[in-house]
Each structure stands twice: as C-alpha cells, then as structure tokens.
N, C-alpha and C positions, 0 to 999 in steps of 0.2 A: 478911314478917310474916304473910301469908296462910297460908304453909306452916306457920308455927308454930301458928296457930290450928287448922289441919287435923289436926295430930297431937298437940295438947297433952293431950287426955284419955287417949290411949293411952300417952303418956309418963308420966302420973301413975300408971298401972297397971303401968308397967315393961315393958310389951309393945310390940312394934314396930308402928308405923302401917303402912298399906298402901304408902305411898311409901318408907318405910324398908325394908320387905320387898322391894320392887322393886329398890332399890339393892343390897341384899345379894345378891339372886338374880342380878342383872346382874354383880356383882363375881365371884361364884362361877363364872359361865359365861364370864367374860372378854369380856363384851359392853360395850366401852368407851363406845360412843355412847349406849346405853341408860342406862348408869351415869351418864354425864355429865348427861343430861337429868334423871334422878332426883335427883342431888346438887344441881343448879341449883334444882329445885323445892323442895328442902329448905332452900335459902338458903346452901348450902355452895359458894360461887362459886369459891373458891381450889381446892378439890378438883375441881370440875367442869372447871376450866381444864386440869388435868393430863389428865383423861380424854378431853377433846375432842382434845388433842394426840395422845394414844395412839390414838384412833380414826382420826385423819388418817394416822397412820403404819402402821396395821394393814392388811395386805394382804387379810385376810379381809373386813373391812368396807368396804374400798375397792371391792371387786368386788360391791357390792350390786346388786340387780336393777333398782332404779328408774333412770330415764333420766339422772338427775344422779348422778354418782359420789359415794359416801359421803364421799370425801375433801373434796369441795366442801361437802357437808352439814355435816360436822364442823367445817371451817374457818369456815363461815358461823355455826354455833352459837358457836364460840369468839370470832369477831370481834364478833358481836352482844352477847355477854356482856361482853367487854372494853370495848366502846363504851358500854354502859349503865353500867358500873362506873367508866368513865373510867380504866381501868387502862392507863397508858402503857407499862408494861413489856411487856405482852402485845401491845399495838398496835404498838410499835416492833419487836418480834420478828417479827410477821406481815408488816408493811410493809417493814421494812428488812432482813429476813433472807433475802430471795430466795424466800420461800414462795409457793406458788400461792394467790392471794387468791380469795375467793368469786366465783363466776361472775356473780352478779347485781350490776349496777352501781346502787348506791343513793346517795342524798345523803349518808348516813352514811359510806360508803366513800370518796366523793369528798372529803368534808371531812377525814377522818382522814389520807388520803394527802397532801392539800394542807398540813395541819398539820405532818406529818412532814417534808415537803420544805422548808417554810419554815424549820423548826428547823435543817435540815441545809444551808441556803443554796442549795437547788435552786429558785431563785426562779421561773424560767419555768415549770417543771413545776407548782409550787404555784399560779401564776396560772391555768394551764390547768385544773387540777382544781377550784379554787374557782369558776371560771367555769362549771362544769358543774352547779352546784347550782341547783335550781329555785327560782323566786321565792316559791312558796308554802311552802317548807321553813322550819321553825323555826330552821334553822342559816344561813339566807340572810344575815341582817344581819351576823353575826359573820364569815361567810365573806368577804363583800365588804370588811369592815374589814381582815381579814388580807390580802386581795388587795391593798389599798392599801399595806400595809406592804411586800409583795413588790415592788410597782411602785416604791416609794420606794427600796428597796434596789438596784434596777437603775438608779437615777438618773432615773426617769420621774416627775418631780415634778408636771408638769401633769396626767398621767393619774391620779395618786394624788389630787390635789386634786379632780378631777372625780368620782372615786368617792366621796370623803367628802362632797362637796357633794350628791351624789345621795342618800346615806344621810340627811343632815340633812333634805333635802326630803321623803323618805319618812316621816320622823318629825315632820312639821310639825303633825300633829294630836295628837301624844303629849303627855302631861303635861310640864310644864316640867322636872321633875326626872327625866325618863326616862333611865335609865343609858346606853342605846345612843346616844341623841341627844347626851348630854354627852361620851361617849367620842369620837364623830365630831368634835364641836366642838374638843375638846382636840387631836385629831389634826391638824385644820386649823391650829390655833394653832401647833403644834410645827413643821409644815412651813414656815409663814411665818417663824417664829423662825429656822429654819435658813437661810432665804433672806435673813435680816437685814431683813425687812420688819416692823420692830417694831410699827408702828402697826396693821397688819393682824392681827398675832399678838395684840396686846392687845385688839382688837375681838372676836375669837373667845373669848378667855379670859373677858372680861366677860359673855359670854352664858351662862356656866355658873353656876347658882345656888349660894348658899352652903351649902345643906343637901345638896348632892350628895356622894356617896361620894368623888368625885374632888377635892373642894374643897381638902383639905390640900395635895395635890400641885400643884394648879392655882395656889394662892396662892403657893407657892414659885416656880413657873415665871414667874408674872406679876410677881413682884418683880424677877427677873432681867431681864425684858423692860423694865420701867420703868427699871432701872439702866442698861441699854444705851441707853435713850433720854435719860438724864440727868434723869429725873423723880424727883429725890431725895426730894421731899416724899411722893410716892406710895409710894416704896419704904419709907420709914420708917413710913408709915401701915399698909402691908401687913404689915411685920415686927412692928409693935406687936400686930397680931392674931395673927400666927404665934407670937410669943413670950409669948402670954397663958397663964394657968394651965391652960387647956384642953389645950394642947399641951406641957406641961412635961415629960412623960414620953416625948416623941418624939425621934428622932435628928435634930437640926437644927443640927449643928455648922457646916455651910457657911453657913447663913443668918445665924448669929450673927456670923461673920466679915464677911459682906456688910454687915451693919448697922454694924459698926465702920468699914469703909472708906467708907460713906456719910457717917458723922459726920466722918471725916477730910476728905472732899471739901468739907464745908460748915464746917469748922473748929470743930466742937463737940467740943473735945478732952476736956472733962470727961466728956461722954456716951460718947465713944469709950473712955475709960479704964474706965468702969463696964461697958461691953459686953465689953471684953477680960477684965475680972475675972470676968464671968459665964462666959465661955468657959473660963477657967482653972479655975474651980470645978467646972464640969460635965464638961468634955471632957478636960482633962489628967488628972484623976483617973479618968475612964472608960477612958482609954487604958491607965493603969496596971493597972486591974482586968482589962482585956481581955488584956493581956500575961500576967497571972497565971493567968487561965483557960486560955489556950492552952499555957502552960508546964507546967501541972499534969498529973501522970501520971494516966492513966485510960483507960477504954474508950469507944468511940463511943456505946455505950448510956448511959454516964454523961452525956455531952454532951446527948443527946436528952432524958434525964430532967430535966436541969437546965433545958433550954429549956421543957419542958412544965410544970414546976413553978415557973417564973419565978425560978429560983435564980441566974440571971445578971441584970445590971442591966436594968431595964424598957425603957429606950430601945432596947437591943439585942434584947430579946424582940419588941418591936413591929416593929422593922426586919426581924427574922428571919421573922416570920409574914406579912410582905409579900413575901418572896422566893418567886418562882414555883417554883423547884426544891425548896425545902424544903416548901412547902405541898403539892406533889404527893407527896413522900415521906411527909409526915405523914398525908395522907389514906389512903395505902396502909397505914400502921401502924394507923390507926383502923379500916380496913376488915377487917384480919385479926383485930383484937381483937373486933370485932363478930361475926365469924364464929365465933370461939371461944365467945362467949356463946351463940350459936345452938346450937353443938354441945353445950354443957353442958346444954341443955334437951331434948336428944333422949332417947329411952327408954334405960334401962339395958341392955336386951338388945342394942340397936344399938351402944351404946358398948363393950360387952363382946365384940362380934363382931370378926373379923379386920379387916374394913373399918373398924370404929370405932377399933381400936388404931392401924392404919396412918394413918388420917385425922387422929387427934389428934397423932401424932408429926409428921406433915407440917405441920400448922398451927402447932405450936410452933416447928418449925425455920423456917417461913416468917416467923413473927413476929420471931424473933431476927435473921433476915437483914434484914427490913424496918426494924427498930430500928437496926441497924448502918448501913444506908444513910442513914437519917434523921440519925443522928449525924454521918456524913461530910458531909452537907449543912450541918449546924450548924457544923462546923469550917470548911468552905470559906467560909461566909458571915462568920464571925467573923474569919477571916484577911483577907478583903476589907475588912471594916470597919476592921481594925487598919491596913492599908495606907492606907486613906483618911484615917484620923486622923493617921498619920505625915505624909502630904502636907499636911493642913490645919494641923498643928502648925508646919510650916515657914512657912506663911502667917501663922500667929499670931505667930511670932517676928518676921517682917517687919513686921507691924502694930505690934508693940511698939516696934520700932526707929523706924518712922515717927512714932509717937506721941511718943517721946522727942525726936526731931529737931525735930518741929513745936513741941513745948513749949519747947525750948531757943531756937528762933528767935523765938518769941513773947516770951520773957523778955528776950533780948538786943536785939531790935530791934522794940519795940512800935510798931504803926502805928494810926492812927485807924480805928475800925470803920466799916463801911458803914452809913450812916444808913438807917433803915427809913422808907419813905414813908408807910406806914400801920401804926403800932405796934399790937400786939394788945392792945386794952383794951376795956372795956365800952362806951366811947363810939364805937367803930368801927361804922359803919352797915352795913346789909345790902348796899348797893351796893359796898362795898369787898371783900366776900367774892365777890360776883358778878364783880367785875373780875379776881379771881384764878382764875376758872374754877370756883369751888366754890359750890354752893348750900348755905350754912350760916348758922346764926344766931350772934349775938355770943357770945363765951365768953372765959374767962380761961385763959391757959396756951398751950402749944405743941401739945398734942394735943387732938383732938376726935372723939367718936364720933357720926357723923351718923345721921339717921333710918333709912337703909337698913342701918346696922350696920357702916359702913366706918370704920376708924380713919384720921384725917387728921393730918398734920403741917403746921402753918402758920407755924412759927417762921422767922425770917430767917437767912440765912447770916451767920456771924461772921467770915468771911474778910476780911482787910484789903484796902483799895482799892489798886490798882496805881498 
C-alpha cells in the first residue's frame, strides 16, 4: 500500500515513478535481483518471485563480490517474500525441491521447514525444527502446538500431553476466549478421547467458552464424548443447541443421525421419526444436488466461481471454506487478483513498456492457473462430501429399519412403561433437580435452557421394564 502512495501522483500524470523507472532499467540490463527488489516494492510479489528465482540461477549474479553469494541473497529474498505472503507453492518448491536454502537460520525458516515436514509425515524432523524456535518468537506457540501433533503421530501421547499442558499454562493469564488457549484445550480433549478417557476429555471440552471460534466443532465432539459415556440427556441437550436455527446452514449430517440413535436408545420413537424426517429433507436432497453438480460438464474455473458466488448449497459452501487445502488455494487466487489491481494503478508508461506487457501476461496466466487449482480443490472436497453422505445414507437406512422394527415390537408386545420417580411438573422442587445433578429451576416439558445457555433434556426413558 505504501508503494501505491509513493507513485500515485506520477501514475495520474501517466509518467513512471522512480521505482517503476528502476524496475524498467533493471529489466533492460538483465539485473534480476535488482528487478525483483523493485517489483516487490511496487507490490508485484508474483513477478518478484520469478525474478528472485532467475537471480538465484544466474551465474553472473551468483558471483557477486560480497561475502555472501548472490544465490543465497536471492533465495533469502524469495523465501522471505513467500513467508510474508504465506505462499506455500513457493515455500514447498524451496524446501522440498532440494534447493539450497538461505544460509541464515531464522525462526521463520525453522517453522516453515517443520511445517513442510509435518505435512509430509517426516515427524521426527518436524519435531527437531519446531524445537529450534526461540521462546520469544511470535511463532513459538503455534510451533509447539504443531510439535505436539508430530509427537502424537509418532505415538508419543504422554509427551504430546505435556506439551499441550505447558501451552495452557503459558496462557494462564490470557483472556478466557484466547484462541491459542482454546486450541490447546481442544487438543488435550481429543487426545483423552482417543485414549477413551471420556471423563477427562469432557473436562477439557467444558473449559472452552461458547463464544470461541472453535465452539461449533467442540460442541459436536463433546456430544460424541457424552454419547460414549451414555449421557444421553447431555447429548440431546447439546444437539438441541447444535440443531438450532443458528446452525441450520451448516453441514451437520452425522450429528442428526446421532440424535436419532439417542432417541432410539431411550425409546422416544416419535422423536426419532421426526429426526430422520429432518435428515431426509436436508441431506438426501443435498446428496442429489451434489451428484448433479459433480456430474455437470464444466471447467474447474466454473466450480471455483460457483463456490465463490454460493451457487452451490450453503452447507457445502461453509464446509468448503473450512477446508484447509481450499482456503490456501483461495487465498492464492485473491492474492493474484489483488496484484492485478495494483498493476492496473501503475503509470501508463510502465504498463506500455516491454516489462509491463510481459508482467500483465504473466499475472493473467498465473490467475488462470490459480483459479484452476482452486476449482480442483472444490471438486476434491465435494467428492469427499459425497462419499461421506453415501456412507451416512447407509446409516440412515439402518436407522429407518431399527425404527420400523422397534415400532413393530411396541405394537405387538406392549409392556408397562417405567414409572418416573419424579415426574416433570411445576410441583417438582429444586431438590429433585439437584438430585439429578443439574442446577435448574422448575419448568414444563422435556427441554430447558439453563442460565449459562446450555440446553438440557430432562425427560424420562420410555423403554419398557425388563
């Protein structure tokens, strides 16, 4: 943005700014490194990336007089540019392509190497590089969290727990809704869930506040934890919140089926039927639309455009924009578009130069390629969602079968219902609620929204006595 302010008045006059003149001069002289610096200062990062690479390959500039070879200087400039832009295409090219990395060992370099190695399942190398990052680095917290993931991937659960406990301790004075603190809490909960220590997992999940960015995912995972513990009332309470209008446009197919199986477990067959009808309405039709989208002829750019304009069902759009691979590809598309806007504001003289013509062609080609890659990510995500729906639809059919069987058994051989020792009425006192482990006030019905904002299910099981 500063570069734009620097040459804005010259652009209005149609003449080149000093920075533009330096770029054209370096281009004419074949001075790739100087050209890269000028392009970066103009905000043309995509173009600068190419020139940094050319500088690294150029024998003339590799033999520069300073003590550090120009190859190292060029690669350092390229690495720093890619790191600031979070350009994983260039970072992966540098780290994974066998290229000589910059000589200076910085926290940024350690972090990016560890990130690359974790992605490519080189867990011990990732642990070593994440461990090199200094404690006062702004990347320290994230590096230690990723280190815990690498440890967990190697089966070192105890060490991973210690790392996350240490991160939570370091955040002890942070605000309650601190993102890093809550990520570490969720990590601890997931490890204990994997160990089948349901009570411990639930303890950590409950420490994450409801206004956290993670709450939607945490609530889903907490419901599964309660289900594994047999806390059906808690599951139904959590699902009542998850299936509220606030989340009606989210992809929650699995949780809807979970709710139906909980109703089956407590013999609320009428509620189970309603829940399966909801799945039928929302997700069977969604699956049909998804199959139609995937079968329709078109280009990858069409898929990307459909995602950006929400031309596909909103639950799939929300799911897509939570996909790490797509988000990365989408950021790259937006980055190239932003650079084209910057280019359009340069002076006419610069745009009419040979460098300007070549630069514009390059950026347009780069945008087309970026859009294509983003479209491929959209297609891959939709295919995964379709496979998931196919699997869940089989569970849906099984649930329908179980509902029909249970209904038939109830009709053919009715049995006396279990008596409720404390029927839910206005006359029930506070002590009855306390006896059930819930601090609630008297109410009518089976659901209750308590003061902290939790949905509660207090109804009795309708299953017959044995």
